[in-house]
C-alpha positions as CSV (number, residue, x, y, z in Angstrom):
1,M,-0.2,0.6,0.0
2,K,1.3,3.5,-0.9
3,K,1.8,5.9,2.0
4,K,-1.1,8.8,1.4
5,K,0.4,11.8,1.1
6,N,-1.1,14.7,3.5
7,P,-2.6,17.5,1.3
8,T,-0.1,20.3,0.2
9,Y,-0.5,23.3,-1.9
10,I,2.1,26.4,-2.9
11,L,1.4,29.6,-2.1
12,E,4.5,31.7,-5.1
13,L,5.8,35.2,-3.9
14,K,8.1,37.7,-5.7
15,L,11.9,38.3,-4.3
16,D,12.5,42.0,-3.8
17,T,16.1,41.5,-5.1
18,E,19.3,44.0,-5.9
19,I,21.9,43.5,-8.4
20,Y,24.6,42.2,-6.6
21,H,21.5,39.4,-4.9
22,E,21.0,38.4,-7.9
23,H,24.6,37.9,-8.9
24,I,24.5,35.8,-5.9
25,L,21.5,33.6,-6.7
26,N,22.8,32.8,-9.8
27,K,26.1,32.2,-8.6
28,R,24.2,29.2,-6.8
29,F,22.1,28.2,-9.1
30,E,25.2,27.6,-11.7
31,I,26.6,25.3,-8.5
32,G,23.8,23.4,-8.1
33,R,23.3,22.8,-11.8
34,K,27.3,21.3,-11.4
35,I,26.5,19.7,-8.1
36,Y,22.9,17.5,-10.0
37,N,25.2,17.1,-13.2
38,A,27.9,15.3,-10.9
39,V,25.7,13.2,-9.2
40,L,23.6,11.9,-12.2
41,G,26.7,11.1,-13.9
42,E,28.1,8.9,-11.2
43,G,24.4,7.2,-10.8
44,L,24.6,6.3,-14.0
45,K,28.1,4.8,-14.4
46,R,27.1,2.9,-11.1
47,Y,23.9,1.3,-13.3
48,N,25.8,1.5,-16.6
49,H,28.7,-0.9,-14.3
50,L,26.0,-2.9,-12.8
51,K,23.6,-3.8,-15.9
52,R,27.0,-5.5,-17.5
53,M,26.8,-7.9,-14.5
54,R,26.0,-11.5,-16.1
55,I,23.8,-12.0,-12.8
56,Y,22.2,-9.2,-12.8
57,K,21.3,-9.6,-16.7
58,A,20.0,-13.2,-15.7
59,L,17.8,-12.0,-13.0
60,L,16.0,-9.2,-15.3
61,N,15.4,-11.9,-18.1
62,E,13.9,-14.3,-15.6
63,L,11.5,-11.2,-13.7
64,I,10.3,-11.0,-17.6
65,K,9.5,-14.1,-18.5
66,T,7.8,-14.6,-15.5
67,N,5.5,-11.5,-15.8
68,K,4.7,-13.2,-19.0
69,N,3.7,-16.4,-17.3
70,I,1.4,-15.0,-15.0
71,K,-0.7,-12.9,-17.4
72,T,-1.0,-16.2,-19.6
73,S,-1.2,-18.5,-17.2
74,K,-4.8,-19.2,-15.8
75,N,-4.4,-22.0,-13.0
76,K,-4.3,-20.4,-9.8
77,K,-1.7,-22.5,-7.4
78,S,1.1,-21.4,-10.6
79,N,0.1,-18.1,-10.5
80,K,0.9,-17.6,-6.4
81,E,4.3,-19.5,-6.9
82,L,5.0,-17.4,-9.7
83,N,4.2,-14.0,-7.9
84,I,6.3,-15.5,-5.2
85,R,8.9,-16.2,-7.5
86,K,8.3,-12.3,-8.5
87,K,9.0,-10.9,-5.3
88,E,12.4,-13.2,-4.5
89,I,13.5,-12.2,-8.0
90,A,12.5,-8.1,-6.9
91,K,14.5,-8.3,-3.8
92,N,17.3,-10.0,-5.1
93,L,17.8,-7.3,-8.3
94,N,17.5,-4.6,-5.1
95,D,19.7,-6.2,-3.3
96,L,22.5,-5.5,-6.4
97,R,21.2,-2.1,-6.4
98,K,22.0,-1.6,-3.2
99,N,25.6,-3.2,-2.8
100,Y,26.4,-1.1,-6.2
101,G,25.2,1.9,-4.6
102,V,22.4,2.6,-7.1
103,T,19.7,4.2,-4.3
104,E,19.0,7.3,-3.3
105,Y,20.4,7.3,-0.5
106,S,23.9,5.9,-2.1
107,L,23.8,9.0,-3.8
108,H,22.8,11.3,-0.7
109,D,26.3,9.6,0.6
110,F,28.1,11.1,-2.4
111,V,27.2,14.6,-2.7
112,K,28.2,15.4,0.8
113,P,32.1,15.9,0.1
114,I,31.1,17.6,-3.0
115,Q,29.2,19.9,-0.9
116,H,31.3,20.5,1.7
117,I,33.3,22.1,-1.2
118,F,30.5,24.9,-2.4
119,K,29.8,25.3,1.3
120,G,29.5,29.1,1.5
121,N,26.9,28.8,-1.0
122,I,24.6,25.3,-0.9
123,D,23.7,23.9,2.5
124,S,23.4,19.9,3.2
125,L,19.4,19.7,2.9
126,T,19.5,21.7,-0.4
127,A,22.5,19.1,-1.5
128,Q,20.5,16.4,-0.6
129,K,17.2,17.3,-2.7
130,I,19.8,17.9,-5.6
131,A,20.8,14.5,-5.1
132,T,16.7,13.4,-4.8
133,R,16.2,15.3,-8.0
134,A,19.2,13.4,-9.8
135,W,17.4,9.9,-8.1
136,L,14.5,10.5,-10.0
137,A,15.8,11.3,-13.2
138,L,18.0,7.7,-13.2
139,E,15.1,5.7,-11.1
140,K,12.8,6.9,-14.5
141,Y,15.4,5.9,-16.9
142,I,15.7,2.0,-14.9
143,F,12.3,1.6,-14.2
144,S,10.0,3.3,-16.6
145,D,10.2,4.2,-20.4
146,S,12.7,6.5,-20.6
147,K,15.3,5.9,-23.4
148,R,18.2,8.0,-21.5
149,V,18.6,10.5,-18.8
150,Y,19.5,14.3,-20.1
151,F,22.1,16.7,-17.9
152,K,21.4,20.2,-17.8
153,K,22.8,23.1,-19.6
154,Y,24.1,26.0,-18.5
155,G,21.2,28.2,-17.1
156,E,18.4,25.1,-17.4
157,L,18.6,24.6,-13.7
158,N,16.2,27.3,-12.2
159,S,14.8,26.1,-9.3
160,L,16.6,25.4,-5.5
161,E,14.3,23.6,-2.4
162,G,15.3,22.6,0.8
163,K,13.6,19.6,3.0
164,N,12.3,22.0,5.8
165,N,11.7,25.3,7.2
166,K,14.1,24.9,10.1
167,S,17.3,24.9,8.5
168,G,19.3,25.8,5.1
169,I,16.4,28.0,2.7
170,K,14.4,29.2,5.5
171,F,10.9,31.7,5.6
172,R,11.4,34.2,9.0
173,D,9.5,37.1,9.0
174,N,8.8,37.9,5.2
175,H,12.0,37.5,4.7
176,L,13.9,34.4,2.6
177,I,17.3,33.4,4.9
178,W,19.8,31.5,3.5
179,N,23.6,31.1,3.6
180,G,23.5,34.8,5.0
181,L,21.5,36.0,2.4
182,S,18.5,37.7,3.8
183,L,15.9,39.1,0.5
184,E,12.7,40.8,1.8
185,V,9.6,39.0,-0.2
186,K,7.2,41.3,-1.4
187,I,3.4,41.2,-0.4
188,R,0.8,43.1,-1.0
189,K,-1.0,45.0,2.2
190,N,-4.2,44.1,0.9
191,D,-3.8,40.3,-0.7
192,M,-5.4,38.6,2.0
193,Y,-5.3,35.3,0.6
194,A,-1.4,35.2,1.0
195,K,-1.7,36.6,4.5
196,E,-4.4,33.5,5.7
197,A,-1.9,31.4,4.0
198,L,0.8,31.8,5.7
199,K,-0.6,31.2,9.1
200,Q,-0.3,27.5,8.1
201,R,2.7,25.6,8.6
202,I,5.7,26.0,5.7
203,K,6.5,22.5,5.0
204,Y,9.9,23.7,3.2
205,C,10.9,26.3,0.5
206,R,11.9,26.6,-3.3
207,I,13.5,29.6,-5.0
208,V,12.7,30.3,-8.3
209,R,13.8,32.1,-11.3
210,K,12.1,33.0,-14.6
211,I,13.1,34.6,-17.4
212,I,10.2,37.3,-18.4
213,K,10.6,39.8,-20.9
214,G,14.4,38.9,-21.4
215,K,15.0,39.7,-17.9
216,Y,15.6,37.1,-14.7
217,K,13.0,37.4,-12.1
218,Y,13.4,35.3,-8.8
219,Y,10.1,34.4,-6.5
220,I,10.0,32.2,-3.5
221,Q,7.7,28.9,-3.3
222,L,6.3,27.9,0.2
223,V,4.4,24.9,0.3
224,L,2.2,24.6,2.5
225,A,0.1,21.9,4.9
226,G,-3.3,21.6,4.2
227,F,-5.7,22.7,1.8
228,P,-5.6,27.0,0.5
229,P,-7.8,29.7,2.2
230,V,-11.0,30.4,0.4
231,K,-11.1,33.1,-1.4
232,R,-12.9,36.0,-0.6
233,S,-13.8,39.3,-2.5
234,K,-13.2,42.4,-0.6
235,E,-16.9,42.8,1.2
236,G,-15.7,39.5,2.8
237,E,-18.0,36.9,0.6
238,I,-16.9,33.8,-0.7
239,I,-16.1,34.1,-4.4
240,Q,-16.1,30.3,-5.2
241,K,-19.4,29.0,-4.6
242,Y,-20.4,25.2,-5.6
243,G,-23.3,23.5,-7.4
244,E,-25.5,20.9,-6.9
245,S,-25.6,19.3,-10.5
246,R,-24.4,16.5,-11.8
247,I,-21.7,16.7,-14.2
248,G,-20.7,14.5,-17.3
249,I,-17.3,15.5,-19.2
250,D,-16.4,13.6,-23.0
251,P,-13.2,15.3,-23.6
252,S,-11.1,15.7,-26.6
253,L,-8.0,17.4,-28.0
254,R,-9.1,20.8,-28.2
255,S,-12.1,21.5,-26.8
256,I,-14.2,19.2,-24.2
257,A,-18.0,18.6,-24.4
258,Y,-20.0,19.0,-21.0
259,A,-23.7,17.6,-19.7
260,S,-25.2,19.1,-16.6
261,D,-29.0,19.8,-15.0
262,I,-28.4,23.2,-16.0
263,E,-26.9,23.5,-19.3
264,V,-25.4,21.9,-21.9
265,R,-22.0,23.1,-24.0
266,L,-19.4,22.6,-26.7
267,K,-16.2,24.5,-25.2
268,E,-12.7,25.4,-27.1
269,L,-10.2,24.9,-24.5
270,A,-7.6,27.8,-24.3
271,P,-9.5,30.0,-27.2
272,S,-7.1,33.1,-26.7
273,L,-4.5,30.7,-27.7
274,D,-4.6,30.4,-31.2
275,N,-3.2,33.9,-31.9
276,I,0.4,33.0,-29.6
277,D,0.3,30.0,-31.8
278,R,0.8,31.6,-35.2
279,E,3.1,34.3,-33.3
280,I,5.3,31.4,-32.2
281,K,5.2,29.4,-35.4
282,I,6.3,32.7,-37.8
283,I,8.9,32.8,-35.0
284,Q,9.9,29.1,-35.3
285,R,10.2,28.8,-39.1
286,K,12.7,32.4,-38.9
287,L,15.1,30.1,-36.1
288,D,15.3,27.6,-38.8
289,R,16.1,29.5,-41.9
290,S,18.7,31.0,-40.0
291,R,20.1,28.3,-38.2
292,R,20.5,26.4,-42.0
293,I,22.1,29.8,-43.8
294,T,24.9,29.8,-40.8
295,N,25.5,26.2,-40.8
296,P,25.2,24.8,-44.0
297,N,28.4,22.2,-43.4
298,K,25.3,20.6,-41.2
299,Y,22.7,19.6,-43.7
300,N,22.6,17.1,-46.7
301,E,21.1,18.3,-50.0
302,D,18.0,16.8,-49.1
303,G,17.4,19.3,-46.8
304,T,17.4,17.3,-43.9
305,I,20.6,17.4,-40.6
306,K,23.2,15.2,-41.0
307,R,24.0,13.1,-38.0
308,D,27.1,11.9,-38.2
309,S,28.5,15.8,-38.2
310,K,30.0,17.0,-35.3
311,D,30.9,19.9,-35.8
312,R,30.0,23.2,-34.3
313,W,26.3,24.6,-34.4
314,Y,27.3,28.4,-35.1
315,K,24.3,31.0,-33.6
316,S,24.3,34.3,-35.2
317,K,23.0,37.4,-32.9
318,N,19.9,37.4,-34.9
319,Y,19.0,33.8,-34.2
320,M,19.3,34.7,-30.7
321,K,17.6,37.3,-30.4
322,N,14.4,35.6,-32.3
323,L,15.3,32.7,-29.8
324,F,14.5,34.9,-26.4
325,I,11.6,35.8,-28.2
326,L,10.2,32.4,-28.9
327,R,11.0,31.5,-24.9
328,E,8.9,35.1,-23.8
329,L,5.8,33.5,-26.1
330,N,6.3,29.9,-24.8
331,R,5.8,31.7,-21.4
332,R,2.6,33.6,-22.3
333,L,1.5,30.7,-23.7
334,N,2.3,28.8,-21.3
335,E,0.3,31.5,-18.1
336,I,-2.5,32.1,-20.3
337,R,-3.2,28.6,-20.8
338,K,-2.9,28.1,-17.0
339,I,-5.1,31.0,-16.5
340,E,-7.9,30.0,-18.9
341,H,-8.7,26.1,-17.7
342,N,-8.5,27.4,-13.8
343,I,-11.5,29.7,-14.9
344,L,-12.8,27.2,-16.8
345,A,-12.5,24.7,-13.8
346,N,-13.9,27.3,-11.6
347,Y,-17.4,27.6,-13.6
348,L,-17.9,23.9,-13.9
349,L,-17.6,23.8,-10.0
350,T,-20.4,26.8,-10.3
351,L,-22.7,23.5,-11.7
352,G,-21.7,20.7,-9.6
353,T,-19.1,18.9,-7.8
354,D,-20.0,15.4,-8.7
355,I,-17.8,15.4,-12.1
356,F,-18.0,12.0,-14.4
357,V,-15.1,12.1,-16.7
358,E,-14.3,10.0,-20.1
359,K,-10.5,8.3,-19.5
360,T,-8.4,9.4,-22.1
361,D,-4.6,8.4,-22.6
362,F,-3.4,12.0,-24.1
363,K,0.3,10.8,-23.9
364,A,-0.3,7.7,-26.1
365,L,-2.2,10.2,-28.4
366,A,0.5,12.1,-28.6
367,K,2.9,10.0,-29.8
368,R,4.2,9.1,-33.8
369,A,2.5,5.6,-35.0
370,K,4.7,3.2,-34.8
371,E,3.8,1.2,-38.5
372,T,4.2,2.8,-41.5
373,S,0.6,2.1,-43.8
374,I,-0.3,3.7,-47.1
375,S,-3.2,5.5,-47.7
376,E,-6.2,3.6,-49.6
377,K,-7.6,7.0,-51.3
378,T,-3.9,8.3,-52.2
379,G,-2.0,5.7,-52.2
380,R,0.9,7.7,-50.6
381,F,2.4,6.9,-47.4
382,K,0.4,8.4,-44.2
383,R,2.0,10.9,-42.0
384,K,3.6,9.4,-38.9
385,K,2.5,12.1,-36.8
386,R,-0.7,12.1,-34.7
387,F,-1.8,14.7,-32.3
388,G,1.3,16.2,-30.4
389,K,0.7,19.5,-31.6
390,S,-2.9,19.7,-30.5
391,I,-2.1,18.3,-27.6
392,G,0.7,20.5,-26.5
393,S,-1.0,23.6,-27.0
394,K,-4.3,22.7,-25.4
395,A,-3.2,20.8,-22.6
396,P,-6.1,18.8,-22.0
397,S,-4.5,16.5,-19.6
398,K,-3.6,19.6,-17.5
399,F,-7.1,21.1,-17.4
400,F,-8.0,18.0,-15.9
401,S,-5.4,17.8,-13.2
402,I,-6.6,21.4,-12.7
403,L,-9.7,20.0,-11.8
404,D,-8.9,17.7,-9.7
405,K,-7.2,19.7,-7.3
406,K,-9.7,21.8,-7.1
407,L,-11.7,19.1,-6.4
408,N,-9.5,17.6,-3.7
409,Y,-9.7,21.1,-1.8
410,I,-13.5,20.3,-0.7
411,G,-12.8,16.4,-0.3
412,K,-13.7,15.6,-4.0
413,E,-12.6,13.8,-6.9
414,I,-13.2,13.5,-10.7
415,K,-14.8,10.1,-11.3
416,Y,-13.2,8.3,-14.3
417,I,-15.3,6.0,-16.3
418,D,-14.3,2.6,-17.4
419,T,-14.0,3.4,-21.4
420,W,-13.6,-0.1,-22.1
421,K,-17.2,-1.4,-20.6
422,F,-18.7,2.3,-20.2
423,K,-18.5,2.9,-24.4
424,A,-20.1,5.9,-24.4
425,S,-20.0,7.0,-27.9
426,Q,-21.3,3.5,-29.1
427,Y,-24.6,3.1,-26.6
428,N,-27.9,4.0,-27.0
429,H,-30.4,4.1,-24.0
430,Y,-33.2,3.7,-25.7
431,T,-32.7,0.6,-27.1
432,D,-29.9,-0.5,-24.6
433,E,-28.0,-1.3,-27.4
434,C,-24.0,-1.0,-28.3
435,R,-22.9,-0.2,-32.2
436,K,-19.7,1.5,-33.6
437,V,-20.0,4.1,-35.4
438,S,-17.6,6.3,-38.0
439,L,-15.6,8.8,-36.5
440,S,-17.0,10.9,-39.4
441,V,-19.9,10.1,-37.9
442,R,-21.4,13.1,-35.7
443,W,-25.1,12.9,-35.1
444,K,-27.1,10.4,-33.7
445,I,-30.6,9.4,-34.0
446,I,-31.8,8.3,-30.8
447,N,-35.3,7.5,-30.0
448,D,-36.0,9.7,-33.4
449,K,-34.1,12.6,-32.3
450,R,-31.3,14.2,-33.3
451,V,-28.2,14.6,-31.2
452,Q,-24.6,15.7,-31.6
453,R,-22.3,12.7,-30.5
454,D,-20.5,14.8,-28.2
455,L,-22.8,15.6,-26.0
456,Y,-25.0,13.0,-26.0
457,S,-22.1,11.2,-24.7
458,A,-21.2,13.6,-21.5
459,F,-25.3,12.7,-21.1
460,L,-24.4,9.2,-20.9
461,I,-21.7,9.6,-18.4
462,M,-23.0,12.0,-16.5
463,N,-25.7,9.8,-15.7
464,S,-23.0,6.9,-14.8
465,K,-23.9,4.2,-12.6
466,D,-21.8,4.2,-9.0
467,N,-19.4,1.2,-10.7
468,L,-18.8,3.8,-13.2
469,K,-19.3,0.7,-16.3
470,E,-22.5,1.6,-17.5
471,T,-25.0,4.3,-17.7
472,D,-28.2,4.3,-15.9
473,R,-30.7,4.1,-18.5
474,D,-33.7,5.0,-15.8
475,R,-32.2,8.7,-15.3
476,C,-31.5,8.5,-18.8
477,N,-34.9,8.0,-19.6
478,K,-35.7,10.8,-16.9
479,N,-33.5,13.1,-17.7
480,F,-33.5,12.7,-21.6
481,E,-36.2,15.7,-22.7
482,R,-34.6,18.0,-20.4
483,F,-31.5,17.3,-22.5
484,L,-32.6,17.7,-25.9
485,N,-33.9,21.3,-24.9
486,L,-30.1,22.1,-23.4
487,Q,-29.3,20.8,-26.5
488,D,-31.3,22.7,-28.8
489,E,-30.2,26.0,-27.1
490,E,-26.3,24.9,-27.2
491,I,-26.5,24.8,-30.9
492,K,-28.4,28.0,-31.2
493,R,-26.2,29.7,-29.3
494,L,-23.1,28.4,-31.5
495,K,-25.0,29.4,-34.3
496,T,-25.5,32.7,-33.8
497,T,-22.8,34.0,-31.2
498,N,-19.7,35.6,-33.2
499,N,-16.6,35.2,-32.4
500,I,-16.8,31.2,-31.3
501,K,-14.8,29.1,-33.5
502,L,-16.4,25.8,-34.6
503,F,-14.0,22.9,-35.0
504,S,-15.3,20.6,-37.9
505,S,-16.0,17.3,-35.1
506,F,-18.2,19.8,-34.0
507,C,-19.9,19.4,-37.2
508,I,-22.7,22.9,-37.0
509,E,-23.3,24.8,-39.8
């Protein structure tokens, strides 16, 4: 059983820095980067040495075979024996990793003498957290699908944190205290949320460096125990209010369809990002052209990059100028997307807090297709690119993580339906049958009524049973007429309202 984590949230406040403060902080960030790379390099060296051991290879192969046998075997007795053997193999592998120092605490021991060299800038607890960060990167490489580890380049490490608020990086009397450095934290007089939050226990502090409009800005992030305070207006009224309706959400790559007892909507995620996306595309094209002009030796005749070339990449002044513009655009895109996701999540909570969602694996949809296939219509090879661009821009997974976090503050969570058994896009509640429908079919006929596919799926999800494996037909029949009226209102709104982007998947003329 995993240990249940205590609830935490982050309060970010700006630091009031002078130039000499920034020089000290930049120096410490650079030292932290070098420590991180040193620890990660040592951990990788130890693991590569362990990988070459015959006993380690044999145990790994045996573990893979055991897992396959557990999946294919239907005999309960043999499964029990296989599970016992699996635990023994895992224990032997862990013992080998401990013996060769491929553990988090072994890296903590390795970082101690390095920290002593830089003790005037980096304290022991911050050094341990840097080692933990390196271990997490190595852990993904060892146990997950990660193909390699990445070392931090100059200027890439932009955060340092402590382990508690007692020593190392500390917050005291509205000041950041760290190894002789004292920085005032800016708190607005009318910021009641921050003042209320600071009454709670501070677990630990984190210093963050951000590039905003080409300049570094410094912030302190306080990791606080408990739930965030309720936001109130100047008059003292609670801003966030919660509804009582059930909500069903059918997610897409760039939009969501949701249904409730109050309203039915097709909503684009973060609609303000389209203009920034276009600016980013123009800057990326400029960067590519500049790179090709200044580095002709790095490209083949057909325009592809020479993979075997080890020549240095040259970057012009204009290239660096555009690169900083691109970074600022990406930062703005991230901030605007986060704000709009929060606005939409807050609005949904005003409708209701009993939220049902169809689980979608956005990570899998963003990956390139593995198999090469030929189109029957054109006879050409199909593109292997899938939906990475749309997902990267709209970040639907991020929206649901924000929504789930807000629900956790009131002791609730998103209820994800069992997609394989529920089959929202195939089910007809009137006939109680499932029938596969092509993705190009965006409207369905249910009980002689025309319904929009995504909105109807959201309606079925909203009326899910408690087991999250099927819809409640009685509830669907009871609420279907209301859903049709709300759907007609939504279609009318989409047709008549200006400045609403209508995706082809909506199929609304």
